[in-house]
C-alpha positions as CSV (number, residue, x, y, z in Angstrom):
1,M,67.3,-39.6,100.7
2,I,66.3,-38.5,97.3
3,T,63.0,-40.1,96.3
4,K,61.9,-41.5,92.9
5,K,59.5,-38.6,92.7
6,A,62.5,-36.2,92.8
7,F,64.2,-38.2,90.0
8,R,61.0,-38.2,88.1
9,H,60.6,-34.4,88.4
10,I,64.1,-33.8,86.8
11,N,63.7,-36.6,84.3
12,L,66.6,-38.7,85.6
13,L,66.7,-42.5,86.1
14,Q,63.5,-43.3,84.3
15,A,64.5,-46.4,82.4
16,P,61.7,-49.0,82.4
17,L,64.1,-51.7,83.9
18,L,66.4,-49.7,86.1
19,N,69.7,-51.4,87.1
20,V,72.9,-50.6,88.8
21,G,74.5,-49.4,85.5
22,H,71.6,-46.8,85.0
23,R,72.3,-45.7,88.7
24,W,76.0,-45.1,88.0
25,I,75.1,-43.2,84.7
26,G,72.6,-41.1,86.5
27,A,75.2,-40.2,89.3
28,A,77.5,-39.3,86.4
29,A,74.8,-37.0,85.0
30,L,74.5,-35.3,88.4
31,L,78.3,-35.1,88.7
32,G,78.5,-33.7,85.1
33,S,76.0,-31.0,86.1
34,L,78.0,-30.0,89.1
35,W,81.1,-30.0,87.0
36,I,79.5,-27.7,84.4
37,F,78.7,-25.3,87.3
38,F,82.0,-25.5,88.9
39,H,83.8,-25.2,85.5
40,L,81.9,-21.9,84.8
41,T,82.7,-20.8,88.3
42,T,86.4,-21.6,87.8
43,L,86.3,-19.7,84.5
44,V,85.0,-16.6,86.2
45,I,87.4,-16.9,89.1
46,T,90.3,-17.2,86.7
47,I,89.2,-14.2,84.6
48,L,88.7,-12.0,87.6
49,S,91.9,-13.0,89.3
50,D,94.3,-13.5,86.3
51,G,92.8,-12.0,83.3
52,T,91.9,-13.3,80.0
53,H,95.5,-13.3,78.5
54,W,95.8,-17.1,78.6
55,G,96.7,-17.6,74.9
56,V,94.9,-19.2,72.1
57,N,95.9,-22.9,72.9
58,A,94.5,-22.6,76.6
59,W,91.3,-20.9,75.5
60,M,90.7,-23.5,72.7
61,L,91.5,-26.4,74.9
62,D,89.1,-25.0,77.8
63,I,86.2,-24.4,75.3
64,M,86.6,-27.8,73.6
65,G,86.7,-29.6,77.1
66,F,83.7,-27.7,78.3
67,L,81.6,-28.4,75.2
68,A,82.6,-32.0,75.4
69,G,81.8,-32.3,79.1
70,F,78.5,-30.5,78.6
71,F,77.5,-32.8,75.7
72,F,78.4,-36.0,77.6
73,T,76.4,-34.8,80.5
74,I,73.4,-34.6,78.4
75,Q,74.2,-38.0,77.0
76,C,74.5,-39.5,80.5
77,W,71.3,-38.0,81.4
78,K,69.5,-39.5,78.4
79,L,71.1,-42.8,78.9
80,S,69.8,-43.0,82.4
81,N,66.3,-43.1,80.9
82,R,66.8,-45.7,78.3
83,K,66.4,-49.4,78.0
84,I,69.6,-51.4,77.8
85,D,69.0,-52.7,74.3
86,D,68.2,-49.2,73.0
87,S,71.5,-47.7,74.3
88,R,74.4,-50.0,73.3
89,H,75.7,-47.4,70.7
90,L,75.6,-44.5,73.2
91,N,77.3,-46.7,75.9
92,H,80.4,-47.2,73.5
93,W,80.6,-43.4,73.0
94,I,80.4,-42.6,76.6
95,S,83.0,-45.2,77.3
96,I,85.4,-43.9,74.7
97,W,84.7,-40.3,75.9
98,A,85.4,-41.3,79.4
99,V,88.6,-43.0,78.8
100,M,89.8,-40.1,76.9
101,T,88.8,-37.6,79.5
102,I,90.5,-39.8,82.4
103,F,93.8,-39.6,80.5
104,S,93.2,-35.8,79.9
105,R,92.5,-35.4,83.6
106,I,95.6,-37.0,84.7
107,F,97.6,-34.9,82.2
108,D,95.8,-31.8,83.5
109,S,96.3,-32.8,87.2
110,L,100.0,-33.3,86.5
111,M,100.2,-29.6,85.1
112,L,98.0,-28.1,87.9
113,F,100.3,-29.7,90.5
114,G,103.4,-28.5,88.7
115,L,104.8,-31.9,88.0
116,L,104.5,-31.4,84.2
117,K,105.3,-28.0,82.5
118,W,103.9,-27.2,79.1
119,D,103.9,-23.4,78.8
120,E,102.2,-23.5,75.3
121,V,99.2,-25.0,76.8
122,Y,99.2,-22.9,80.1
123,V,101.1,-21.6,82.9
124,T,100.3,-23.3,86.2
125,P,97.9,-21.1,88.0
126,M,98.4,-19.9,91.6
127,G,96.3,-19.1,94.6
128,I,92.4,-19.2,94.2
129,T,92.6,-20.0,90.5
130,L,94.7,-23.1,91.3
131,W,92.3,-24.2,94.0
132,A,89.2,-23.5,91.7
133,N,90.9,-25.6,89.0
134,I,91.7,-28.4,91.5
135,V,88.1,-28.6,92.7
136,S,86.4,-28.5,89.2
137,E,88.8,-30.3,87.0
138,V,90.8,-32.8,89.3
139,F,87.9,-33.9,91.8
140,L,84.6,-33.2,89.9
141,G,85.9,-33.8,86.4
142,M,87.7,-37.0,87.4
143,A,84.8,-38.2,89.4
144,F,82.3,-37.5,86.5
145,A,84.5,-39.4,84.0
146,V,85.2,-42.4,86.2
147,T,81.5,-42.7,87.1
148,A,80.3,-42.5,83.6
149,L,82.8,-45.0,82.5
150,T,81.8,-47.5,85.2
151,G,78.1,-47.0,84.4
152,A,78.6,-47.4,80.7
153,L,80.8,-50.6,81.1
154,I,78.1,-52.1,83.5
155,L,75.3,-51.4,81.0
156,L,77.5,-52.7,78.2
157,K,78.1,-56.0,80.0
158,R,74.3,-56.5,80.7
159,K,72.1,-58.5,78.5
160,K,68.8,-57.2,77.0
161,N,66.2,-57.0,79.8
162,D,68.8,-58.0,82.5
163,V,68.2,-56.1,85.7
């Protein structure tokens, strides 16, 4: 089991009054970090196996999604260290981002599994590229967004100094 010392070492879950919402947000920060690593790995796998000729739309959507996920990983990390009354505004933004991301992940999953075709966005990948995308975007990306939304909503529901 991970100790408090390990979390202190990585500056995670250091809020003065730590509650279950902080733990969910901390878990989201860790999932976001995993997602960043696996998204970059997926990008390398895709380039090595399929090349870089995805089209402007696919590149722009990928870069925007990555930057948004990177930014919100940092915000989740910061939020896990804040008091509830200092973080209401950030909780709202994380909630909005998470809801939009969940819908985006559903849409992306439908395209990855071939249930929705939109060639202007991207052509459904095959082989190792498909599996890398399923791991990073469907499993880790969705888990990250749902965990962040759960934590943010729990923290929004809490009163000041409520543990």
